[in-house]
Every structure is written in C-alpha cells, then in structure tokens.
C-alpha positions, 0 to 999 in steps of 0.5 A: 683102409676104408672108410677114412683112407687110413694106411695099414702098416704091416712089416715083415717079421725080423726072424733069422730063418726065412720061411721062403727057403723051402717053397718056390715063390713065382714072384721071388725077387720082386719085393714090391709085388711080394709085399702087396701079395703078402698083405692081400693074403693076410687080409683075406683072412683078417678074422684070424689075425692075432698080432696086436699091432695089426688088430689095433690098426684095423680096429682104429679104422673101424671107428 
C-alpha cells in the first residue's frame, strides 16, 4: 500500500460452504489469479469494507 509500500494481508474466509459453487468463474482453478482479482474487487470498494482486520491495516498505511 502506498505511500510506505506496506503489504495488505487478506486471507479467504474459512467457511464450510464455498461461495463459488453456484457461480461460474472463468478463472476457476487458477489460484493466483483468483487471489489477485478477489483483492482487486474488494479494494475497488474499500469504503464498504467492514472487517476490522482489513480496515486496521488500511488505516495503518494511511499514517
């Protein structure tokens, strides 16, 4: 994250139910691309993030 080039750690939820079971994802099977795209989609609307672990990291990077 800018300006200090900090790493933003976002890990997948550990739920028993997979949310992709009902939706076709064209990059399914490409774990690296899946991670990059999911973080990009999440951060595109960073003002809607409510997870305290993620928001605290973002706020730390703003200082």
